[in-house]
KOLGUFI-357493 format. One record per residue (C-alpha): residue in three letters; x, y, z. Coordinates in steps of 0.05 Angstrom, whole numbers, padded with zeros to 5 digits, always signed. Layout:
N
ALAXYZ/...
This chain:
488
MET+00400+00519-00170/LYS+00400+00557-00105/ILE+00370+00530-00041/LEU+00325+00592-00037/SER+00287+00570-00099/LEU+00281+00498-00078/LEU+00257+00497-00006/LYS+00182+00491-00006/VAL+00124+00509+00039/ALA+00083+00446+00040/LEU+00090+00372+00054/VAL+00070+00318+00006/GLY+00062+00244+00016/SER+00095+00191-00027/VAL+00059+00155-00082/CYS+00034+00086-00065/GLY+00057+00026-00105/LEU+00108+00021-00161/SER+00125+00088-00194/ALA+00138+00102-00266/LEU+00212+00091-00252/SER+00199+00017-00246/ALA+00132+00008-00280/ALA+00165-00019-00343/LYS+00193-00077-00303/ASN+00154-00142-00296/GLU+00194-00162-00236/GLN+00212-00128-00171/PRO+00278-00090-00174/ASN+00338-00107-00132/ILE+00360-00057-00079/LEU+00434-00046-00066/PHE+00445+00001-00008/ILE+00517+00024+00004/PHE+00525+00061+00070/ALA+00588+00098+00092/ASP+00603+00128+00160/ASP+00627+00199+00176/LEU+00626+00220+00103/SER+00615+00294+00087/TYR+00579+00315+00024/GLU+00643+00349+00001/THR+00684+00284-00004/ILE+00661+00263-00074/ARG+00709+00290-00126/ALA+00655+00296-00179/HIS+00618+00346-00134/GLY+00676+00395-00144/HIS+00691+00413-00071/LEU+00757+00377-00056/ASP+00819+00350-00090/ILE+00804+00278-00072/ASP+00805+00214-00114/THR+00738+00177-00115/PRO+00732+00148-00186/ASN+00680+00096-00169/LEU+00635+00143-00130/ASP+00644+00191-00189/ARG+00615+00135-00232/LEU+00552+00135-00191/VAL+00547+00211-00198/ALA+00554+00204-00274/GLU+00506+00145-00280/GLY+00451+00170-00234/THR+00420+00228-00197/THR+00453+00264-00140/PHE+00412+00295-00083/SER+00460+00351-00065/HIS+00427+00371+00000/ALA+00414+00308+00040/TYR+00412+00318+00116/ASN+00413+00277+00179/MET+00358+00299+00226/GLY+00402+00295+00288/SER+00418+00253+00349/TRP+00402+00243+00422/THR+00472+00216+00435/GLY+00545+00231+00420/ALA+00543+00171+00374/VAL+00505+00208+00320/CYS+00511+00147+00274/MET+00469+00107+00323/ALA+00409+00154+00319/SER+00417+00160+00244/ARG+00416+00084+00234/SER+00357+00075+00280/MET+00318+00125+00238/ILE+00337+00093+00172/ASN+00316+00023+00196/THR+00250+00044+00226/GLY+00231+00104+00184/GLN+00215+00144+00246/PHE+00237+00215+00262/VAL+00293+00227+00312/TRP+00254+00236+00376/ARG+00207+00178+00362/THR+00256+00127+00334/PRO+00277+00072+00384/ARG+00340+00082+00425/LYS+00348+00017+00464/GLY+00337-00057+00450/GLU+00272-00060+00487/ASP+00245-00001+00447/PHE+00256-00038+00381/LYS+00215-00099+00402/PRO+00147-00074+00378/ALA+00173-00057+00308/VAL+00210-00123+00302/ALA+00150-00162+00327/ALA+00106-00127+00276/GLY+00156-00140+00220/GLU+00162-00065+00207/THR+00237-00054+00202/TRP+00266-00038+00134/SER+00294-00107+00120/GLN+00232-00143+00147/LEU+00185-00103+00103/LEU+00226-00121+00041/LYS+00231-00193+00064/SER+00155-00196+00069/ALA+00152-00174-00004/GLY+00194-00233-00026/TYR+00264-00203-00021/ARG+00325-00241+00000/THR+00357-00194+00051/TYR+00432-00189+00064/MET+00472-00147+00112/THR+00546-00139+00127/GLY+00587-00086+00162/LYS+00571-00033+00213/TRP+00504-00041+00248/HIS+00504+00001+00312/VAL+00430-00008+00324/SER+00404-00040+00388/MET+00369-00098+00355/ASP+00397-00164+00329/ALA+00413-00157+00254/ALA+00416-00233+00248/LYS+00343-00237+00267/ILE+00317-00188+00216/PHE+00360-00204+00155/ASP+00362-00271+00120/VAL+00437-00267+00121/ALA+00480-00223+00166/VAL+00556-00233+00166/ASP+00613-00197+00201/ILE+00566-00150+00239/ARG+00612-00095+00263/PRO+00606-00048+00323/GLY+00599+00028+00322/MET+00673+00037+00309/PRO+00737-00006+00306/LEU+00774-00012+00371/ASP+00819+00049+00379/VAL+00881+00060+00420/LYS+00907+00119+00460/GLU+00962+00130+00409/GLY+00908+00152+00360/TYR+00889+00214+00400/ASN+00917+00285+00407/ARG+00957+00276+00343/PRO+00999+00299+00311/VAL+01026+00354+00356/ASP+01083+00367+00308/GLU+01124+00332+00254/ALA+01170+00299+00304/ALA+01111+00270+00342/TYR+01082+00245+00277/GLU+01146+00209+00258/ALA+01150+00175+00325/GLY+01075+00159+00333/TRP+01016+00121+00305/LYS+01011+00110+00230/PRO+00947+00092+00191/TRP+00979+00032+00156/GLU+01009-00001+00218/THR+00970-00064+00231/LYS+00996-00073+00302/TYR+00945-00024+00329/GLY+00886-00066+00305/GLY+00826-00023+00290/PHE+00806-00032+00217/TRP+00863-00083+00212/GLN+00834-00128+00267/GLY+00826-00197+00238/GLY+00881-00190+00186/THR+00841-00158+00129/HIS+00820-00085+00127/TRP+00746-00081+00144/SER+00728-00043+00081/GLU+00759-00100+00040/VAL+00719-00151+00080/ILE+00654-00117+00059/ALA+00674-00121-00014/ASN+00694-00194-00006/HIS+00626-00211+00023/ALA+00589-00171-00029/GLU+00624-00206-00086/SER+00606-00274-00056/PHE+00533-00256-00046/LEU+00526-00226-00116/ALA+00556-00289-00146/GLU+00502-00330-00111/ALA+00448-00280-00130/SER+00465-00288-00203/GLU+00435-00358-00198/ASP+00374-00337-00157/ASP+00309-00309-00186/ALA+00288-00276-00121/PRO+00299-00201-00115/PHE+00352-00181-00064/PHE+00363-00125-00014/MET+00436-00114+00003/TYR+00453-00070+00063/LEU+00528-00058+00058/ALA+00552-00014+00114/PHE+00624+00010+00115/ASN+00656+00032+00181/ALA+00699+00078+00137/ALA+00711+00136+00140/HIS+00703+00134+00216/ASP+00765+00139+00259/PRO+00814+00108+00271/ARG+00824+00129+00198/GLN+00869+00072+00176/ALA+00886+00054+00104/PRO+00943+00020+00067/LYS+01005+00064+00060/GLU+00997+00070-00016/TYR+00931+00107-00004/VAL+00961+00154+00048/ASP+01019+00168+00001/MET+00969+00192-00052/TYR+00958+00253-00008/PRO+01023+00289+00009/LEU+01009+00347+00055/ASP+01022+00398+00001/ARG+00962+00369-00036/ILE+00916+00381+00025/GLU+00883+00448+00028/LEU+00862+00477+00095/PRO+00786+00488+00100/GLU+00767+00559+00084/ASN+00730+00564+00151/PHE+00788+00535+00192/LEU+00791+00559+00264/ALA+00840+00543+00319/LYS+00782+00539+00368/TYR+00707+00542+00360/PRO+00682+00597+00408/HIS+00626+00556+00440/GLN+00657+00487+00437/ASP+00657+00474+00512/ASP+00584+00495+00521/ILE+00554+00455+00464/GLY+00588+00388+00475/CYS+00645+00396+00424/GLY+00703+00409+00471/GLU+00751+00363+00506/SER+00695+00323+00538/LEU+00678+00296+00469/ARG+00716+00235+00447/ASP+00717+00253+00373/ALA+00743+00323+00388/ARG+00805+00295+00423/LEU+00831+00263+00360/ALA+00869+00327+00343/PRO+00906+00373+00392/PHE+00874+00434+00424/PRO+00879+00487+00398/ARG+00876+00463+00326/THR+00937+00475+00283/GLU+00943+00477+00208/TYR+00991+00418+00210/SER+00947+00374+00254/VAL+00885+00388+00211/LYS+00922+00374+00147/VAL+00947+00307+00173/ASN+00877+00288+00197/ARG+00848+00307+00130/GLN+00903+00268+00094/GLU+00883+00205+00131/TYR+00809+00220+00120/TYR+00819+00225+00045/ALA+00862+00161+00045/ILE+00810+00117+00079/ILE+00756+00147+00033/THR+00795+00131-00030/HIS+00809+00061-00004/MET+00734+00052+00009/ASP+00721+00078-00061/THR+00764+00022-00089/GLN+00721-00029-00052/ILE+00658+00003-00078/GLY+00686-00005-00148/ARG+00694-00079-00135/ILE+00621-00083-00112/ILE+00595-00047-00174/ASP+00637-00092-00218/ALA+00609-00154-00183/LEU+00539-00128-00194/ASP+00554-00119-00268/LYS+00582-00190-00272/SER+00521-00219-00237/GLY+00476-00198-00295/LYS+00429-00163-00246/ARG+00451-00091-00258/ASP+00395-00073-00306/ASN+00342-00086-00253/THR+00379-00059-00192/TYR+00374+00008-00157/ILE+00438+00030-00124/PHE+00434+00079-00066/PHE+00497+00110-00036/THR+00497+00155+00025/ALA+00527+00160+00095/ASP+00497+00168+00165/HIS+00521+00241+00170/GLY+00579+00285+00152/LEU+00642+00304+00190/ALA+00681+00368+00206/VAL+00755+00347+00206/GLY+00779+00418+00217/HIS+00721+00460+00193/HIS+00703+00515+00244/GLY+00755+00488+00293/LEU+00714+00423+00300/ILE+00735+00351+00287/GLY+00672+00309+00298/LYS+00601+00310+00272/GLN+00565+00334+00334/ASN+00547+00403+00307/MET+00496+00438+00263/TYR+00542+00459+00207/GLU+00533+00435+00135/HIS+00597+00395+00135/SER+00570+00352+00191/LEU+00495+00350+00177/ARG+00502+00333+00103/PRO+00527+00268+00073/PRO+00530+00253-00002/PHE+00469+00218-00032/MET+00467+00186-00101/MET+00415+00140-00134/VAL+00427+00099-00196/GLY+00378+00052-00231/PRO+00325+00041-00284/GLY+00291+00106-00303/VAL+00337+00149-00259/LYS+00367+00206-00299/ALA+00441+00201-00311/GLY+00486+00259-00290/ALA+00428+00296-00258/GLN+00426+00336-00193/ILE+00368+00353-00149/ASP+00381+00409-00099/THR+00316+00403-00060/PRO+00334+00388+00012/ILE+00318+00317+00035/TYR+00334+00273+00094/LEU+00381+00215+00080/GLN+00331+00169+00114/ASP+00284+00181+00056/VAL+00321+00123+00023/MET+00280+00074+00065/PRO+00209+00093+00039/THR+00238+00104-00031/SER+00263+00032-00034/LEU+00197+00006-00005/GLU+00158+00043-00058/LEU+00202+00014-00113/ALA+00189-00055-00084/GLY+00114-00044-00083/VAL+00110-00047-00007/GLU+00056-00008+00028/LEU+00087+00038+00080/PRO+00068+00024+00152/GLU+00038+00083+00189/GLN+00101+00090+00231/VAL+00144+00111+00171/GLU+00150+00186+00173/PHE+00205+00199+00121/LYS+00185+00210+00049/SER+00196+00174-00016/LEU+00241+00210-00066/LEU+00207+00182-00127/PRO+00162+00243-00136/LEU+00224+00287-00137/LEU+00258+00243-00188/GLU+00197+00248-00233/ASP+00189+00323-00225/GLU+00245+00366-00195/THR+00198+00422-00177/ILE+00152+00381-00132/GLU+00147+00401-00059/HIS+00180+00359-00006/TYR+00195+00383+00065/ASP+00174+00451+00091/ALA+00240+00458+00130/ILE+00300+00417+00152/TYR+00308+00404+00226/GLY+00372+00389+00263/ALA+00385+00369+00336/TYR+00442+00347+00381/LYS+00425+00318+00449/GLU+00364+00338+00489/ASN+00385+00409+00503/LEU+00452+00426+00471/GLN+00440+00445+00398/ARG+00383+00457+00349/ALA+00377+00483+00278/ILE+00325+00499+00226/LEU+00340+00508+00152/LYS+00288+00543+00110/ASP+00285+00589+00050/GLY+00361+00589+00042/TYR+00375+00609+00115/LYS+00398+00568+00174/LEU+00385+00587+00246/VAL+00429+00551+00296/ILE+00405+00551+00368/TYR+00448+00538+00430/PRO+00394+00537+00484/THR+00435+00529+00547/ILE+00477+00591+00533/ASP+00423+00631+00497/VAL+00464+00639+00433/LEU+00436+00642+00362/ARG+00474+00639+00297/LEU+00443+00657+00230/TYR+00473+00640+00162/ASN+00451+00657+00091/LEU+00470+00592+00057/ASN+00462+00618-00014/GLU+00513+00674-00003/ASP+00555+00642+00052/PRO+00558+00567+00040/GLN+00618+00560+00086/GLU+00577+00590+00143/MET+00629+00643+00162/GLN+00585+00705+00169/ASP+00539+00701+00230/LEU+00480+00749+00218/ALA+00443+00736+00282/LYS+00463+00801+00316/ASN+00452+00844+00255/PRO+00389+00886+00267/GLU+00372+00880+00193/TYR+00361+00805+00202/ALA+00320+00809+00266/PRO+00254+00794+00229/LYS+00287+00733+00196/VAL+00311+00707+00264/GLN+00241+00717+00293/ALA+00207+00682+00235/LEU+00254+00623+00237/MET+00248+00616+00312/ALA+00172+00614+00305/ASP+00178+00562+00250/PHE+00226+00522+00294/LYS+00177+00521+00352/THR+00122+00496+00307/LEU+00167+00442+00280/GLN+00192+00425+00349/ALA+00121+00409+00372/GLU+00107+00367+00310/LEU+00170+00325+00322/ASP+00160+00314+00398/ASP+00225+00351+00412/PRO+00235+00346+00488/LEU+00271+00413+00493/ASP+00238+00468+00534/ILE+00272+00524+00496/GLY+00255+00575+00549/ASN+00283+00533+00605/PRO+00334+00485+00576/GLY+00371+00471+00641/SER+00446+00463+00648/PRO+00486+00434+00591/ASP+00501+00360+00598/ILE+00565+00355+00557/THR+00593+00289+00582/VAL+00598+00246+00519/LYS+00619+00174+00529/PRO+00656+00134+00477/HIS+00606+00104+00428/ARG+00616+00029+00431/HIS+00562-00021+00414/
């Protein structure tokens, strides 16, 4: 189904209490949330976009319902994952969700974070992996182990590579443990998550209490390291260059995607076909390696005897470019970077189904709370997906909003069109997503589309006011494009 037929013109609230999806159960369902990092919607083989091996994620696609157009609302920092994770744990929209530790204190004190709300309903809560939120995970989960930072420690050898084949042969390799990163500690971090999940699920098999598992992979974030056998699965002649490949994005230096951005420096400027193929090779390898660990987690759930009363959610905090449009990171308004995959499996969820209605990935939070029978606090602004699962034609969001930093980038997606706004350089880009899903034909300067641009800009300004967007679009100021490394 096309986006044009699925974007709606009204907002609806979620249904209170347990929905029909779980009404047949006499006990609260378990919630297994698997969260990846830097994972574009296109990276699941079953979705039909790329030649990539993801057999276990394909299982989730076959066994459940895919939301094909899940979006991240944006970020106020170069560490887009940090804003995304703040939103998912508080349920608040991007400009209202906390940014710093002090800002989280009211929600934590009120017991209104995602894990605390489930804990108050009798859930045993468990977290392992990437956190990257400025509150203490150990204080809001019953169990939190191996809490990881925003990204593994990188090294200078991992940047500006590969310039050419000779430089590749002499340089950094994804499987070399001497550089640390995902190998720090002796076991690849993705494998550590699977190890912990297996242990917890073995314990849960003997426990009558429902559980909430928050399993957060650092993969497929850089440094994109994986065992050599996984890299060898992707010889360069298997890697196709993105259709919208560019050597340089024309506005990269004005919108915070040039050499001032850490992520952008992973590959050489200008981009070459060879460097992008190698970066994509390593991206696919760490994804397939993560997929193997996800298979272990699903198998452990099956073995625990808890599968029949468990909802599995899989998504990521945002997408990633890795060569699309001349970009490498996620700090942009294109589909490859705004959209992660999103699958849901569980009792009453249709198998092999797809819903194309645009959602926000953070809708997983109120969805799980509704399944658990938890009343949503007033602060939760995202919407439960259960009405969509029960009726594909139901209305959801009026439009999808995107933002990067206070004044650098904005976007609105509505009625099958996307308007991208670069305020500090007074540039607009318009795409018809139904006819141009790769966003290669900018219609903004075409006089025929002037009414569409005007209508979307008016809608954007309305949405901007509703979301407390700090941008003065008529006077955005100078671009602040200094983006520091995102450590936590």
